[in-house]
VEXZAZA-705056 format. One record per atom (N, C-alpha, C): residue in one letter; x, y, z; atom name. Coordinates in Angstrom, 2 decimals. Each point is the difference from the previous one (the first is absolute). Layout:
# VEXZAZA-705056
  rest       c1       c2       c3  atom
     A        X        Y        Z    CA
...
This chain:
# VEXZAZA-705056
  rest       c1       c2       c3  atom
     M    17.24    -3.83    -5.59     N
     M    -1.18     0.53     0.67    CA
     M     0.44     0.62     1.33     C
     R    -0.55     1.16     0.30     N
     R     0.39     0.66     1.24    CA
     R    -1.06     0.99     0.45     C
     V     0.14     0.43     1.25     N
     V    -0.86     1.04     0.57    CA
     V     0.66     1.35    -0.24     C
     L    -0.72     0.91    -0.63     N
     L     0.52     1.35    -0.22    CA
     L    -0.32     0.92     1.17     C
     S    -1.15    -0.23     0.64     N
     S    -0.42     0.90     1.07    CA
     S    -0.91    -0.75     0.97     C
     V     0.20     0.25     1.30     N
     V    -0.91    -0.48     1.04    CA
     V    -0.79     1.21     0.47     C
     N    -1.34    -0.12    -0.01     N
     N    -0.87     1.14     0.26    CA
     N    -0.99    -0.32     1.13     C
     I    -0.11     0.91     0.94     N
     I    -0.91    -0.21     1.12    CA
     I    -0.78     1.28     0.28     C
     G    -1.08    -0.14     0.77     N
     G    -0.78     1.18     0.38    CA
     G    -1.11    -0.38     0.95     C
     L    -0.37     0.90     0.86     N
     L    -1.11    -0.21     0.93    CA
     L    -1.26     0.65    -0.54     C
     P    -1.17    -0.49     0.38     N
     P    -1.25     0.60    -0.48    CA
     P    -0.10     1.48     0.34     C
     R    -0.62     0.73    -0.91     N
     R    -0.24     1.43     0.23    CA
     R    -1.41     0.34    -0.48     C
     E    -0.49     1.12     0.47     N
     E    -1.33     0.47    -0.40    CA
     E     0.14     0.94    -1.19     C
     V    -0.82    -0.24    -1.03     N
     V    -0.03     0.88    -1.17    CA
     V    -1.46     0.35    -0.29     C
     M    -0.21     1.09    -0.71     N
     M    -1.34     0.42    -0.36    CA
     M    -0.38    -0.55    -1.36     C
     W    -1.21    -0.55    -0.10     N
     W    -0.51    -0.53    -1.26    CA
     W    -1.50     0.25    -0.05     C
     R    -0.39     0.81    -0.98     N
     R    -1.41     0.34    -0.18    CA
     R    -0.62     0.54     1.29     C
     G     0.76     0.84     0.69     N
     G    -0.49     0.63     1.21    CA
     G     0.04    -0.86     1.24     C
     K     0.57    -1.20    -0.10     N
     K     0.09    -0.90     1.13    CA
     K     1.46    -0.27     0.36     C
     S     0.25    -0.27     1.27     N
     S     1.33    -0.39     0.45    CA
     S     0.13    -1.51    -0.12     C
     I     1.01    -0.43    -0.74     N
     I     0.22    -1.42    -0.28    CA
     I     1.38    -0.40     0.52     C
     A     0.05    -1.15     0.69     N
     A     1.29    -0.53     0.45    CA
     A     0.58    -0.89    -1.09     C
     T     1.27     0.19    -0.31     N
     T     0.65    -0.82    -1.03    CA
     T     1.47    -0.23     0.35     C
     G     0.47    -1.19    -0.34     N
     G     1.40    -0.33     0.20    CA
     G     0.77    -0.05    -1.30     C
     I    -0.56     0.56    -1.07     N
     I     0.62    -0.11    -1.32    CA
     I     1.24     0.87    -0.14     C
     H     0.17     0.97     0.86     N
     H     1.14     0.90    -0.10    CA
     H     1.25    -0.67     0.58     C
     K     0.90    -0.43    -0.86     N
     K     1.23    -0.66     0.41    CA
     K     1.21     0.82    -0.44     C
     E     1.04    -0.04     0.80     N
     E     1.24     0.71    -0.31    CA
     E     1.18    -0.95     0.08     C
     P     0.99     0.15    -0.89     N
     P     1.18    -0.86     0.06    CA
     P     0.78     0.21     1.29     C
     V     0.55    -1.09     0.53     N
     V     0.83     0.07     1.20    CA
     V     1.33    -0.70    -0.28     C
     M     1.01     0.44     0.71     N
     M     1.34    -0.57    -0.15    CA
     M     0.24    -1.05     1.07     C
     G     0.96    -0.87    -0.26     N
     G     0.40    -0.99     0.99    CA
     G    -0.91    -1.22     0.02     C
     H     0.32    -0.91     0.90     N
     H    -0.76    -1.24     0.14    CA
     H    -1.27     0.24     0.80     C
     V    -1.11    -0.54    -0.50     N
     V    -1.30     0.16     0.64    CA
     V    -0.53    -1.39     0.38     C
     P    -0.32    -0.22     1.27     N
     P    -0.57    -1.30     0.39    CA
     P    -1.35    -0.24    -0.68     C
     L    -0.17    -1.22    -0.49     N
     L    -1.23    -0.42    -0.65    CA
     L    -0.59    -1.15     0.81     C
     R    -1.23     0.21     0.45     N
     R    -0.67    -1.01     0.81    CA
     R    -1.21    -0.55    -0.75     C
     K    -0.82    -0.80     0.68     N
     K    -1.10    -0.70    -0.67    CA
     K    -1.02     0.94    -0.63     C
     L    -0.19     1.18     0.59     N
     L    -1.07     0.88    -0.47    CA
     L     0.49     1.20    -0.78     C
     N     1.22     0.43     0.21     N
     N     0.49     1.18    -0.71    CA
     N     1.45     0.29     0.37     C
     L     0.53     1.01    -0.66     N
     L     1.31     0.52     0.35    CA
     L    -0.11     0.89     1.23     C
     D     1.06     0.04     0.79     N
     D     0.00     0.93     1.12    CA
     D    -0.18     1.43    -0.50     C
     G    -0.89     0.74     0.64     N
     G    -0.26     1.38    -0.41    CA
     G    -1.05     0.13    -1.07     C
     D    -0.61    -1.13    -0.40     N
     D    -1.02     0.03    -1.05    CA
     D    -1.31    -0.55     0.55     C
     R    -1.10     0.62    -0.38     N
     R    -1.31    -0.47     0.43    CA
     R    -1.02     0.23    -1.11     C
     Q    -1.12    -0.74     0.10     N
     Q    -1.13     0.20    -0.91    CA
     Q    -1.13     0.64     0.80     C
     A    -0.82     0.78    -0.68     N
     A    -1.06     0.74     0.69    CA
     A    -1.26    -0.84     0.19     C
     D    -0.49    -0.63    -1.06     N
     D    -1.25    -0.75     0.04    CA
     D     0.32    -1.49    -0.12     C
     L     0.07    -0.69     1.13     N
     L     0.40    -1.41     0.00    CA
     L    -1.08    -0.92    -0.53     C
     R    -1.16     0.52    -0.33     N
     R    -1.03    -0.84    -0.62    CA
     R     0.39    -0.37    -1.42     C
     V     0.71     0.89    -0.67     N
     V     0.35    -0.24    -1.41    CA
     V     1.49     0.10    -0.28     C
     H     0.77     0.52     0.96     N
     H     1.43     0.14    -0.18    CA
     H     0.74    -0.73     1.10     C
     G     1.23    -0.36    -0.27     N
     G     0.82    -0.62     1.02    CA
     G    -0.39    -1.44     0.28     C
     G     0.49    -0.52     1.12     N
     G    -0.21    -1.39     0.35    CA
     G     1.16    -0.85    -0.51     C
     P     0.11    -1.24     0.46     N
     P     1.13    -0.86    -0.36    CA
     P     0.19    -0.20    -1.51     C
     E    -1.10    -0.04    -0.75     N
     E     0.10    -0.27    -1.43    CA
     E     0.27     1.25    -0.83     C
     K    -0.02     1.16     0.67     N
     K     0.33     1.27    -0.65    CA
     K     1.05     0.75     0.81     C
     A     0.93    -0.75     0.56     N
     A     0.99     0.61     0.89    CA
     A     0.92     0.96    -0.73     C
     V     0.34    -0.33    -1.25     N
     V     0.95     0.79    -0.78    CA
     V    -0.55     0.20    -1.40     C
     Y     0.03     1.24    -0.46     N
     Y    -0.41     0.33    -1.36    CA
     Y     1.24     0.36    -0.80     C
     A     0.21    -0.71    -1.11     N
     A     1.15     0.25    -0.87    CA
     A    -0.46     0.61    -1.32     C
     Y     0.75     0.97    -0.48     N
     Y    -0.34     0.63    -1.28    CA
     Y     1.25     0.14    -0.85     C
     P    -0.06    -0.47    -1.26     N
     P     1.18     0.03    -0.87    CA
     P     0.36     1.42    -0.46     C
     A     1.27     0.32     0.11     N
     A     0.49     1.29    -0.50    CA
     A    -0.21     0.12    -1.50     C
     E    -0.03    -1.14    -0.70     N
     E    -0.24     0.01    -1.45    CA
     E    -1.35     0.61    -0.33     C
     F    -0.98    -0.20     0.89     N
     F    -1.32     0.59    -0.22    CA
     F     0.04     1.51     0.18     C
     Y     0.82     0.47     0.89     N
     Y     0.15     1.45     0.17    CA
     Y     0.50     0.65    -1.29     C
     E     0.90    -0.69    -0.67     N
     E     0.50     0.53    -1.27    CA
     E    -1.13     0.13    -1.01     C
     L    -0.87    -1.01    -0.05     N
     L    -1.14     0.06    -0.93    CA
     L    -0.95     1.13     0.37     C
     W    -0.32     0.11     1.28     N
     W    -0.89     1.06     0.43    CA
     W     0.57     1.39    -0.31     C
     S     1.30     0.16     0.19     N
     S     0.63     1.30    -0.23    CA
     S    -0.10     0.42    -1.46     C
     H     0.04    -0.98    -0.91     N
     H    -0.14     0.31    -1.42    CA
     H    -1.46     0.26    -0.37     C
     E    -0.91    -0.76     0.62     N
     E    -1.41     0.12    -0.36    CA
     E    -0.69     1.17     0.69     C
     R     0.43     0.32     1.23     N
     R    -0.62     1.08     0.75    CA
     R     1.09     0.93     0.54     C
     P     0.70     0.72    -0.90     N
     P     1.13     0.83     0.42    CA
     P    -0.39     1.15     0.92     C
     E    -1.29     0.33     0.03     N
     E    -0.45     1.11     0.86    CA
     E    -0.06    -0.40     1.47     C
     L     0.07    -1.30     0.28     N
     L    -0.06    -0.47     1.38    CA
     L     1.40    -0.26     0.54     C
     D     0.12     0.08     1.31     N
     D     1.29    -0.16     0.66    CA
     D     0.13    -1.41     0.54     C
     F     0.86    -0.79    -0.63     N
     F     0.18    -1.39     0.40    CA
     F     1.36    -0.21     0.65     C
     G     0.03    -0.87     0.98     N
     G     1.25    -0.32     0.66    CA
     G    -0.25    -1.09     1.03     C
     P     1.02    -0.57     0.61     N
     P    -0.17    -1.10     0.95    CA
     P    -1.02     0.32     1.09     C
     G    -0.94    -0.90     0.18     N
     G    -1.01     0.14     1.03    CA
     G    -1.26     0.73    -0.42     C
     V    -0.03     0.55    -1.19     N
     V    -1.17     0.79    -0.44    CA
     V    -1.27    -0.85    -0.02     C
     F     0.10    -1.25    -0.39     N
     F    -1.18    -0.86    -0.05    CA
     F    -0.28    -0.68     1.33     C
     G     0.74     0.37     1.03     N
     G    -0.23    -0.58     1.32    CA
     G     0.73    -1.29     0.24     C
     E     0.96    -0.31    -0.89     N
     E     0.72    -1.27     0.17    CA
     E     1.06     0.08     1.08     C
     N     0.26    -1.15     0.62     N
     N     1.06    -0.11     0.99    CA
     N     1.36    -0.24    -0.64     C
     L     0.00    -0.76    -1.10     N
     L     1.23    -0.31    -0.70    CA
     L    -0.11     0.43    -1.46     C
     T     0.86     0.89    -0.42     N
     T     0.12     0.32    -1.42    CA
     T     1.10    -0.90    -0.54     C
     T    -0.34    -0.84    -0.98     N
     T     0.91    -1.07    -0.43    CA
     T     0.52     0.22    -1.42     C
     E     1.03    -0.74    -0.33     N
     E     0.55    -0.01    -1.35    CA
     E     0.19    -1.45    -0.42     C
     G    -0.49    -0.33    -1.20     N
     G     0.21    -1.34    -0.54    CA
     G    -1.05    -1.02     0.38     C
     L    -1.09     0.44     0.61     N
     L    -1.05    -0.93     0.45    CA
     L    -1.35     0.64    -0.30     C
     I    -0.57    -0.35    -1.16     N
     I    -1.25     0.64    -0.43    CA
     I    -1.16    -1.00    -0.01     C
     D    -1.20     0.54     0.01     N
     D    -1.21    -0.79     0.23    CA
     D    -0.13    -1.22    -0.91     C
     D     0.24     0.17    -1.29     N
     D    -0.25    -1.11    -0.92    CA
     D     1.11    -1.05     0.01     C
     E     0.98     0.18     0.89     N
     E     1.04    -1.01     0.19    CA
     E    -0.05    -0.61     1.39     C
     V    -1.01     0.40     0.78     N
     V    -0.12    -0.44     1.39    CA
     V    -1.30    -0.80     0.15     C
     S     0.09    -1.14     0.68     N
     S    -1.16    -0.86     0.19    CA
     S    -0.42    -0.03     1.46     C
     I    -1.28    -0.26     0.22     N
     I    -0.51    -0.22     1.35    CA
     I     0.74    -1.20     0.60     C
     G     0.55     0.18     1.18     N
     G     0.73    -1.08     0.65    CA
     G     1.49     0.04    -0.19     C
     D     0.51     0.88    -0.85     N
     D     1.45     0.15    -0.15    CA
     D     0.60     0.51     1.31     C
     R     1.18    -0.54     0.33     N
     R     0.67     0.38     1.25    CA
     R     1.33     0.68    -0.29     C
     F     0.29     1.04     0.79     N
     F     1.23     0.76    -0.18    CA
     F     0.60     0.32     1.36     C
     R     1.33     0.18     0.00     N
     R     0.67     0.53     1.17    CA
     R     0.44     1.42    -0.30     C
     I    -0.36     0.91     0.88     N
     I     0.41     1.39    -0.11    CA
     I     0.66     0.38     1.32     C
     G     1.25     0.37    -0.04     N
     G     0.74     0.20     1.23    CA
     G     0.03    -1.31     0.76     C
     S    -0.41     0.02     1.25     N
     S    -0.06    -1.24     0.79    CA
     S    -1.42    -0.52     0.15     C
     A    -0.95     0.58    -0.74     N
     A    -1.40    -0.41     0.07    CA
     A    -0.36    -0.90    -1.18     C
     E    -0.96    -0.88     0.23     N
     E    -0.53    -0.85    -1.07    CA
     E    -1.46     0.36    -0.22     C
     L    -0.39     0.17    -1.27     N
     L    -1.35     0.44    -0.34    CA
     L    -0.59    -0.86    -1.09     C
     V    -1.34    -0.03    -0.06     N
     V    -0.71    -0.75    -1.04    CA
     V    -1.05     0.91    -0.64     C
     V    -0.10    -0.08    -1.32     N
     V    -0.96     0.81    -0.76    CA
     V    -1.41    -0.53     0.22     C
     T    -0.93     0.91     0.32     N
     T    -1.36    -0.43     0.32    CA
     T    -1.08     0.49    -0.96     C
     Q     0.14     1.22    -0.55     N
     Q    -1.11     0.57    -0.78    CA
     Q     0.43     1.30    -0.68     C
     P    -0.74     0.40    -1.03     N
     P     0.25     1.32    -0.60    CA
     P    -0.59     1.08     0.89     C
     R     0.46     1.22    -0.22     N
     R    -0.57     1.13     0.72    CA
     R    -1.20     0.52    -0.79     C
     L    -1.12     0.16     0.67     N
     L    -1.17     0.63    -0.60    CA
     L    -0.15     1.39     0.62     C
     P    -0.12     1.04    -0.81     N
     P    -0.03     1.36     0.54    CA
     P    -1.35     0.34     0.62     C
     C     0.03     0.83     1.03     N
     C    -1.23     0.55     0.56    CA
     C    -0.01     1.51    -0.22     C
     F    -1.04     0.65     0.45     N
     F    -0.18     1.43    -0.27    CA
     F     1.12     0.85     0.59     C
     K     0.73    -0.54     0.98     N
     K     1.07     0.78     0.63    CA
     K     1.17     0.22    -0.94     C
     L     0.17    -0.87    -1.00     N
     L     1.02     0.27    -1.01    CA
     L    -0.37     1.25    -0.79     C
     G    -1.29     0.16    -0.27     N
     G    -0.45     1.21    -0.68    CA
     G     0.27     1.25     0.82     C
     I    -0.18    -0.11     1.32     N
     I     0.31     1.14     0.88    CA
     I     1.49     0.32    -0.09     C
     K     0.82    -1.04     0.06     N
     K     1.45     0.20    -0.03    CA
     K     0.44     0.66    -1.29     C
     M    -0.58    -0.40    -1.13     N
     M     0.41     0.52    -1.30    CA
     M    -0.73     1.30    -0.36     C
     G    -0.94     0.41     0.83     N
     G    -0.70     1.26    -0.24    CA
     G    -1.05    -0.06    -1.07     C
     R    -0.45    -1.20    -0.35     N
     R    -1.06    -0.17    -1.02    CA
     R    -0.66    -1.35     0.20     C
     D    -1.30     0.01     0.25     N
     D    -0.74    -1.22     0.29    CA
     D     0.08    -1.01    -1.14     C
     E     0.02     0.49    -1.23     N
     E    -0.03    -0.91    -1.15    CA
     E     1.26    -0.83    -0.15     C
     F     1.05     0.37     0.74     N
     F     1.25    -0.74    -0.13    CA
     F    -0.15    -1.43     0.50     C
     V    -0.94    -0.25     0.90     N
     V    -0.23    -1.35     0.50    CA
     V    -0.40    -0.93    -1.15     C
     T    -0.93     0.46    -0.82     N
     T    -0.43    -0.79    -1.16    CA
     T     1.14    -0.16    -1.00     C
     E     0.74     1.06    -0.24     N
     E     1.12    -0.07    -0.93    CA
     E     1.06    -1.00     0.48     C
     F     0.29     0.03     1.28     N
     F     0.98    -0.90     0.59    CA
     F    -0.41    -1.46    -0.21     C
     L    -1.26    -0.30     0.26     N
     L    -0.49    -1.37    -0.15    CA
     L    -0.02    -0.43    -1.45     C
     E    -0.48     0.86    -0.88     N
     E    -0.07    -0.34    -1.42    CA
     E     1.38    -0.14    -0.62     C
     R     0.93     0.81     0.45     N
     R     1.36    -0.07    -0.54    CA
     R     0.70    -1.28     0.44     C
     G    -0.37    -0.53     1.13     N
     G     0.54    -1.28     0.44    CA
     G     1.40     0.04     0.57     C
     L     0.48     1.18     0.34     N
     L     1.33     0.13     0.59    CA
     L    -0.19     0.06     1.52     C
     L    -0.27    -1.15     0.60     N
     L    -0.58    -0.05     1.34    CA
     L     1.00    -0.22     1.12     C
     G     1.06    -0.76    -0.24     N
     G     0.84    -0.45     1.09    CA
     G    -0.68    -1.15     0.73     C
     F     0.61    -0.48     1.08     N
     F    -0.53    -1.19     0.66    CA
     F     0.33     0.00     1.49     C
     Y    -0.78    -0.79     0.74     N
     Y     0.20    -0.14     1.44    CA
     Y     0.77    -1.27     0.31     C
     L     0.69     0.06     1.15     N
     L     0.72    -1.17     0.50    CA
     L    -0.32    -0.21     1.47     C
     A    -0.03    -1.27     0.39     N
     A    -0.09    -0.36     1.41    CA
     A     1.41    -0.30     0.51     C
     V     0.18     0.18     1.29     N
     V     1.31    -0.24     0.62    CA
     V     0.05    -1.43     0.53     C
     V     0.82    -0.82    -0.61     N
     V     0.20    -1.37     0.46    CA
     V     0.94    -0.01     1.19     C
     Q     1.04     0.80    -0.10     N
     Q     0.97     0.14     1.09    CA
     Q     0.43     1.45     0.09     C
     G    -0.13     0.59     1.18     N
     G     0.37     1.38     0.17    CA
     G     1.50     0.22    -0.08     C
     G     0.37     1.25    -0.17     N
     G     1.41     0.35    -0.09    CA
     G     0.15     1.48    -0.24     C
     D     1.16     0.41    -0.46     N
     D     0.26     1.40    -0.33    CA
     D     0.12     0.17    -1.51     C
     V    -0.52     1.10    -0.52     N
     V     0.12     0.31    -1.42    CA
     V     0.54     1.42    -0.15     C
     A     0.65     0.24    -1.14     N
     A     0.58     1.33    -0.23    CA
     A     0.08     0.26    -1.49     C
     A     0.01     1.27    -0.37     N
     A     0.24     0.36    -1.40    CA
     A     1.34    -0.57    -0.43     C
     G     0.02    -0.56    -1.20     N
     G     1.21    -0.62    -0.51    CA
     G     0.06    -1.50     0.21     C
     D    -0.87    -0.54     0.84     N
     D    -0.01    -1.45     0.23    CA
     D    -0.34    -0.75    -1.29     C
     P     0.71    -1.09    -0.29     N
     P    -0.41    -0.84    -1.12    CA
     P    -1.29    -0.73     0.32     C
     I    -0.78    -0.27    -1.03     N
     I    -1.20    -0.83     0.14    CA
     I     0.38    -1.39    -0.52     C
     V     0.09    -0.95     0.91     N
     V     0.51    -1.33    -0.33    CA
     V    -1.17    -0.96    -0.18     C
     E    -0.05    -0.64    -1.14     N
     E    -1.05    -0.97    -0.28    CA
     E     0.26    -1.27     0.80     C
     L    -0.99    -0.40     0.82     N
     L     0.11    -1.22     0.78    CA
     L    -0.77    -1.14    -0.63     C
     E    -1.20     0.31    -0.48     N
     E    -0.86    -1.04    -0.59    CA
     E    -1.04     0.65    -0.89     C
     R    -0.16    -0.55    -1.19     N
     R    -1.07     0.44    -0.89    CA
     R    -1.12    -1.02     0.05     C
     D    -1.21     0.47     0.20     N
     D    -1.13    -0.91     0.06    CA
     D    -0.14    -0.74    -1.33     C
     P    -0.07    -1.32     0.03     N
     P    -0.02    -0.78    -1.25    CA
     P    -1.22     0.26    -0.88     C
     R    -1.08     0.51     0.57     N
     R    -1.19     0.28    -0.82    CA
     R     0.14     1.27    -0.81     C
     A     0.96     0.83     0.36     N
     A     0.31     1.23    -0.75    CA
     A    -1.25     0.81    -0.34     C
     F    -0.85     0.20     1.00     N
     F    -1.21     0.80    -0.20    CA
     F     0.35     1.45     0.32     C
     R     0.15     0.79    -1.05     N
     R     0.54     1.34     0.15    CA
     R    -0.91     0.94     0.78     C
     V     0.61     0.96     0.64     N
     V    -0.74     1.07     0.67    CA
     V    -0.93     0.69    -0.98     C
     T     0.48     0.21    -1.23     N
     T    -0.82     0.67    -1.01    CA
     T    -1.22    -0.82    -0.39     C
     E     0.09    -1.34     0.12     N
     E    -1.15    -0.84    -0.32    CA
     E    -1.11     0.18     1.02     C
     V     0.36     0.11     1.27     N
     V    -1.00     0.24     1.04    CA
     V    -0.70     1.33    -0.25     C
     A     0.77     1.02    -0.30     N
     A    -0.58     1.32    -0.28    CA
     A    -0.89    -0.04    -1.23     C
     R     0.43    -0.73    -1.04     N
     R    -0.81    -0.11    -1.22    CA
     R    -1.35    -0.64     0.29     C
     L     0.00    -1.08     0.78     N
     L    -1.24    -0.70     0.30    CA
     L    -0.95     0.89     0.81     C
     Y     0.56     0.84     0.85     N
     Y    -0.84     0.86     0.83    CA
     Y    -0.55     1.19    -0.77     C
     A     0.85     0.63    -0.80     N
     A    -0.37     1.30    -0.57    CA
     A    -0.42    -0.04    -1.47     C
     H     0.45    -1.00    -0.75     N
     H    -0.17     0.08    -1.44    CA
     H    -0.68    -1.22    -0.64     C
     D     0.15    -1.17     0.58     N
     D    -0.52    -1.22    -0.64    CA
     D    -0.72    -0.83     1.04     C
     R    -1.17     0.45     0.38     N
     R    -0.72    -0.61     1.11    CA
     R    -0.85    -1.19    -0.43     C
     H     0.24    -0.51    -1.20     N
     H    -0.72    -1.18    -0.47    CA
     H     0.95    -1.16    -0.32     C
     D     1.24     0.12     0.40     N
     D     0.99    -1.06    -0.22    CA
     D    -0.13    -1.01     1.14     C
     V    -0.90    -0.94    -0.16     N
     V    -0.31    -0.97     1.06    CA
     V     1.22    -0.85     0.33     C
     E     0.68    -0.50    -1.00     N
     E     1.16    -0.85     0.25    CA
     E     1.10     0.77     0.73     C
     G     0.24     1.24    -0.41     N
     G     1.00     0.82     0.67    CA
     G    -0.36     0.23     1.46     C
     M    -1.27     0.26     0.28     N
     M    -0.43     0.24     1.38    CA
     M     0.10    -1.27     0.84     C
     R    -0.27    -1.14    -0.62     N
     R     0.16    -1.26     0.73    CA
     R     1.46    -0.21     0.39     C
     R     0.89     0.28    -0.92     N
     R     1.44    -0.14     0.30    CA
     R     0.43     0.97     1.08     C
     A    -0.51     1.22    -0.07     N
     A     0.36     1.00     1.01    CA
     A    -0.49    -0.42     1.38     C
     A    -1.20    -0.55     0.06     N
     A    -0.58    -0.40     1.29    CA
     A     0.76    -1.14     0.66     C
     A     0.84    -0.69    -0.77     N
     A     0.78    -1.12     0.54    CA
     A     1.38     0.42     0.50     C
     L     0.31     1.29    -0.08     N
     L     1.32     0.49     0.41    CA
     L     0.04     0.19     1.51     C
     N     0.82    -0.78     0.68     N
     N     0.05     0.06     1.46    CA
     N     0.49     1.35     0.50     C
     A     0.91     0.64    -0.73     N
     A     0.57     1.27     0.46    CA
     A    -0.94     1.18    -0.25     C
     L    -1.01    -0.18    -0.85     N
     L    -0.97     1.07    -0.25    CA
     L    -0.92     0.10     1.22     C
     P    -0.21     1.19     0.53     N
     P    -0.85     0.15     1.19    CA
     P    -1.38    -0.63    -0.18     C
     Q    -0.55    -0.49     1.11     N
     Q    -1.28    -0.70    -0.04    CA
     Q    -1.11     0.88    -0.58     C
     S     0.05     1.29     0.27     N
     S    -1.04     0.89    -0.53    CA
     S    -0.01     0.00    -1.53     C
     W     1.18    -0.01    -0.61     N
     W     0.09    -0.09    -1.46    CA
     W    -0.52    -1.36    -0.48     C
     R     0.40    -1.05     0.66     N
     R    -0.42    -1.34    -0.43    CA
     R    -1.51    -0.16     0.10     C
     D    -0.58     0.53     1.09     N
     D    -1.46    -0.05     0.15    CA
     D    -0.69     0.79    -1.10     C
     Y     0.57     1.16    -0.33     N
     Y    -0.58     0.83    -1.06    CA
     Y    -0.04    -0.76    -1.33     C
     F     1.12    -0.63    -0.34     N
     F     0.04    -0.72    -1.28    CA
     F    -0.93    -1.22     0.02     C
     C    -0.11    -0.68     1.13     N
     C    -0.92    -1.14     0.09    CA
     C    -1.44     0.46    -0.20     C
     K    -0.35     1.13     0.60     N
     K    -1.37     0.51    -0.15    CA
     K    -0.26     0.41    -1.44     C
     R     0.99     0.58    -0.67     N
     R    -0.15     0.37    -1.40    CA
     R    -0.21    -1.24    -0.87     C
     V     0.76    -1.03     0.25     N
     V    -0.14    -1.25    -0.76    CA
     V    -1.40    -0.58     0.21     C
     D    -0.45    -0.04     1.26     N
     D    -1.34    -0.53     0.28    CA
     D    -1.08     0.82    -0.68     C
     A     0.16     1.32     0.00     N
     A    -1.01     0.87    -0.62    CA
     A    -0.05    -0.20    -1.51     C
     L     1.16    -0.19    -0.61     N
     L     0.04    -0.20    -1.44    CA
     L    -0.53    -1.37    -0.43     C
     A     0.03    -0.95     0.95     N
     A    -0.47    -1.35    -0.31    CA
     A    -1.52    -0.10     0.03     C
     V    -0.66     0.99     0.60     N
     V    -1.47    -0.04     0.10    CA
     V    -0.65     0.25    -1.35     C
């Protein structure tokens, strides 16, 4: 497992439906070691901190294996490191093999998996078609967020070292499934709500769903 590309970018203004929108989804690969702190990589920022960024979304990782699938399925689109707004384009670490709470060392930093990535309308702006947001979610090739347990430097080529796998093995893909596709799996939502590494907002959401289904 390794990092193929480290991608950063600052928010910029883009036009969408006649309006100026600020977005930080535009990321570009950078060379050399990049300091990684609690909230983001140096030189990287999020535009709307109400829904993006924060300690539990400090780093977005996206598997290069998914890029290969997208390139075959949508050859008319231009795919490459950073296109989906990820900070780390990875190899050998894909969503259905990663669990909430798994810990890894990348470079000199230590990170923990917190949640799947859910797309917003800005992904549609980036890809030049609004409907791509729905396609991205339905296809389930989402990538995942990590929180920074210990800051450090990361660089393209760094190995991704497994430090600890959460014993409950609740996959990133399971969280996404419960949210987007199987919203009546009460037992699954109860298990998800008990995951300490899953952000409180997700846990509250699943608890409310369980309560609503019990009525």
